[in-house]
C-alpha positions in Angstrom: 10.7 24.8 -12.3 8.9 26.1 -9.6 6.8 23.3 -9.2 9.5 21.6 -8.1 10.8 22.7 -6.3 8.1 23.0 -4.2 7.9 19.4 -4.1 10.9 19.9 -2.5 10.0 21.5 0.3 7.4 18.8 0.9 9.2 15.7 0.7 11.4 17.3 2.9 9.1 18.7 5.0 6.7 15.1 5.1 10.3 12.7 5.6 12.1 14.7 8.0 8.6 15.4 10.3 8.6 11.0 10.1 12.5 11.3 11.5 11.3 13.8 14.0 9.0 11.7 14.9 11.5 8.9 15.7 14.1 11.0 17.7 11.5 13.1 20.1 9.6 9.2 21.1 13.4 8.0 21.8 14.8 11.3 23.6 11.5 12.0 25.4 11.8 8.3 26.8 15.7 9.1 27.6 14.2 12.2 29.9 12.1 10.4 32.2 14.9 7.6 33.3 17.5 9.8 34.9 21.5 9.7 35.1 20.8 6.2 33.9 20.0 6.6 30.3 22.7 10.1 29.6 24.7 7.5 27.2 21.9 7.1 26.1 21.7 10.3 24.8 25.1 10.2 23.4 23.8 7.0 21.1 20.8 9.1 20.3 22.4 11.6 18.8 25.4 9.6 16.8 22.6 7.1 15.3 20.7 10.0 14.6 24.1 11.3 12.1 24.8 7.6 11.3 21.8 8.2 9.7 23.0 11.4 8.3 25.5 10.2 6.7 24.5 7.0 5.0 21.4 9.6 2.9 24.8 11.3 2.0 26.7 8.7 1.1 23.8 7.3 -1.3 23.3 10.8 -2.8 27.3 11.9 -4.0 26.5 7.5 -5.3 22.8 8.5 -7.0 24.5 12.0 -8.4 28.4 10.0 -9.5 26.7 7.4 -10.7 24.0 10.1 -13.4 27.6 11.8 -14.4 28.9 8.8 -15.7 26.0 7.8 -17.8 25.6 8.8 -21.8 22.8 10.9 -22.8 20.1 8.4 -23.6 21.4 5.8 -20.9 20.9 9.1 -18.1 17.2 9.0 -19.6 16.5 5.2 -18.8 18.5 5.9 -15.4 16.2 9.3 -14.1 12.9 7.1 -15.2 13.9 4.6 -13.2 14.8 6.8 -10.1 11.1 8.5 -11.2 9.4 5.0 -10.5 11.6 4.3 -7.4 10.4 7.3 -6.4 6.8 6.8 -7.0 6.7 3.7 -5.2 8.7 4.8 -2.4 6.3 7.0 -1.2 3.4 4.9 -1.7 5.3 2.6 0.9 5.8 5.1 3.1 1.8 5.8 3.0 0.6 2.1 3.7 4.1 2.0 6.4 2.8 4.6 8.6 -0.2 3.2 8.8 0.7 0.0 9.5 3.1 1.4 11.8 1.6 4.7 13.1 -1.3 3.4 16.0 1.2 1.5 17.9 4.8 3.0 16.8 5.3 4.7 20.0 4.6 1.8 22.2 7.4 -0.2 20.1 9.8 1.8 20.0 9.0 2.7 24.5 9.4 -0.8 24.5 12.4 -1.7 23.0 13.7 0.5 24.5 13.4 -0.5 27.6 14.8 -3.6 26.7 18.3 -2.0 25.9 18.3 -0.5 28.9 18.1 -2.7 31.6 20.8 -4.7 29.6 22.8 -1.2 29.4 23.1 -1.9 25.9 22.6 1.6 24.4 23.4 0.6 21.1 19.9 -0.6 21.0 19.2 3.0 20.6 21.7 4.0 18.0 20.5 1.2 15.6 16.7 3.1 15.9 18.3 6.3 15.4 20.2 5.8 12.9 18.2 3.0 10.8 15.1 6.0 11.6 16.7 9.1 9.9 18.4 6.9 7.2 15.8 5.4 6.1 13.1 8.6 5.9 16.6 9.9 4.5 17.0 7.6 2.2 13.8 7.6 0.4 13.9 11.8 -0.1 17.3 11.4 -1.6 16.0 9.1 -3.5 13.0 11.6 -4.8 15.3 14.1 -5.6 17.7 12.2 -7.4 16.9 12.3 -10.2 15.5 16.7 -9.9 20.1 16.7 -8.3 21.8 14.6 -10.6 19.7 16.3 -13.7 20.1 20.7 -12.0 23.2 23.0 -14.0 24.0 26.6 -13.6 23.4 27.1 -9.8 20.1 25.3 -9.8 21.8 22.3 -7.7 22.1 25.1 -5.5 18.7 25.8 -6.0 17.7 22.1 -4.9 19.3 22.0 -1.9 18.5 25.3 -0.9 14.9 23.7 -1.0 15.7 20.9 0.6 16.6 23.4 3.6 13.6 25.3 3.2 11.6 22.2 4.2 13.9 21.1 6.8 13.2 24.3 9.0 9.2 23.8 8.4 9.3 19.7 9.7 11.0 21.4 12.1 8.9 24.0 13.2 5.6 22.4 11.9 7.2 18.9 14.9 7.9 22.1 17.8 3.8 23.0 16.7 2.1 19.1 16.7 4.2 18.8 19.9 2.9 21.1 22.1 -0.9 19.5 21.2 -2.6 21.5 19.3 -6.5 21.1 19.3 -7.2 22.6 15.6 -4.4 19.4 14.2 -3.5 16.9 16.1 -0.9 14.4 14.9 -3.6 12.2 13.1 -4.9 14.5 11.7 -1.5 15.7 10.7 -1.0 12.4 8.9 -4.0 11.7 7.3 -3.3 15.2 5.0 0.0 15.0 3.8 -0.9 11.1 2.9 -3.6 11.8 0.9 -1.3 14.9 -0.9 1.8 11.9 -1.4 -0.5 9.6 -3.2 -1.4 12.8 -5.6 2.5 13.7 -5.6 3.2 9.5 -5.9 -0.1 9.5 -9.5 1.9 12.7 -10.5 5.5 11.0 -10.8 3.7 7.9 -12.6 1.9 10.2 -14.9 5.9 11.7 -15.3 7.4 8.3 -15.6 5.0 7.2 -18.7 6.0 10.4 -20.4 9.2 10.0 -20.3 8.2 6.5 -21.0 6.9 7.1 -24.2 9.3 9.6 -25.4 12.3 7.5 -25.2 10.1 4.9 -27.2 9.2 2.0 -24.3 5.8 2.9 -24.0 2.8 3.3 -27.1 0.5 6.4 -26.6 -2.2 4.0 -27.5 -4.3 6.8 -29.0 -4.6 10.8 -30.1 -4.8 13.4 -27.7 -8.4 12.6 -25.7 -9.4 15.4 -24.2 -8.2 19.2 -24.5 -9.3 21.3 -21.5 -5.9 23.4 -21.5 -8.2 26.5 -22.7 -10.0 25.5 -19.2 -7.0 24.4 -17.0 -3.4 24.8 -18.6 -1.0 22.1 -17.6 1.4 24.6 -17.2 2.2 28.1 -16.2 1.7 29.5 -12.8 -1.3 27.7 -11.8 -1.7 24.4 -14.4 2.0 23.5 -13.5 1.0 23.3 -9.7 -1.6 21.2 -10.4 0.2 19.4 -12.9 3.0 19.3 -10.9 0.9 17.7 -7.5 -1.4 15.5 -9.8 -0.6 14.1 -12.6 -3.7 16.3 -13.9 -2.3 16.4 -18.5 -4.5 18.8 -20.7 -4.0 16.5 -23.7 -4.4 12.9 -22.2 -3.4 10.6 -24.5 -4.7 6.8 -23.4 -1.5 5.5 -21.8 -1.7 9.1 -19.3 -5.7 8.1 -18.4 -5.0 4.7 -18.0 -1.1 5.3 -15.7 -3.0 7.0 -13.8 -6.6 5.5 -13.7 -5.1 1.9 -12.9 -3.2 3.6 -9.8 -6.0 5.2 -8.5 -8.1 2.1 -8.7 -5.8 -0.5 -7.0 -4.9 2.8 -4.2 -8.4 3.2 -3.6 -8.9 -0.9 -3.1 -5.4 -0.9 -0.6 -7.6 2.0 1.9 -10.2 1.0 2.3 -12.4 0.5 5.1 -10.5 -3.3 6.7 -12.9 -5.5 8.1 -16.6 -5.3 7.1 -18.2 -7.7 8.1 -20.3 -9.0 4.4 -24.1 -9.8 4.3 -23.2 -13.5 4.5 -20.7 -12.9 7.8 -23.8 -11.1 9.1 -25.8 -13.1 9.2 -24.2 -16.4 10.1 -23.1 -14.4 13.6 -26.9 -13.6 13.4 -27.4 -17.2 13.6 -24.6 -18.0 15.9 
């Protein structure tokens, strides 16, 4: 449970940072527009509210759906949520890699267009989409834990989410100061590595669940046993397992799932634009 709470804090923290980054860019731009943009700030915060309502509505719908399922279907439902959460985490990493360099410029261009037309609904839409997107991803990740929470665990999970949000606000404030030790670029590079590790761990968890449902064969017996070095339970081993997908006694299905995942991530994240020897030779000849 402690590992789950740590993951909740981390996900809410990271997702909130992204939403705060977008809202901060919008608010900073509006602050430079004088009295003409006063109305726009009202649309900005209305958009934030609309995004939060959308995310909470999705969360309520997912929890309500889970409460009406029989135990076997519930297990399939939660397995699907775990896989979807892993997919959304990976998508978030790639989205930030693609959009991070031009995000501020693109947002300010859209805002200028709205200001020129005196149409502040564009500000509302940008804020609502940013908050709803990050909030919905967070909700999907948390749904499996929260929908199964009983006997006060729901309140603990919500408390962990509140801690993650508070840390995100503090982190955003520190990074806004332009600290020399940790820039936005460095921050996102470090956290994207942690997110990819967590997505791999979720994939292994989903593999475990699918094998438990007899929908996926283990393909082998236990390949090795490293529990005498680092077990996958307890305070330290459980944390490592929860964050990386480590298993002390893995079978072939678990190993293949993690190996294929990291193979795909390394290939997709390889540096772009490197020229092959043939291309380089051709350029020199030209």
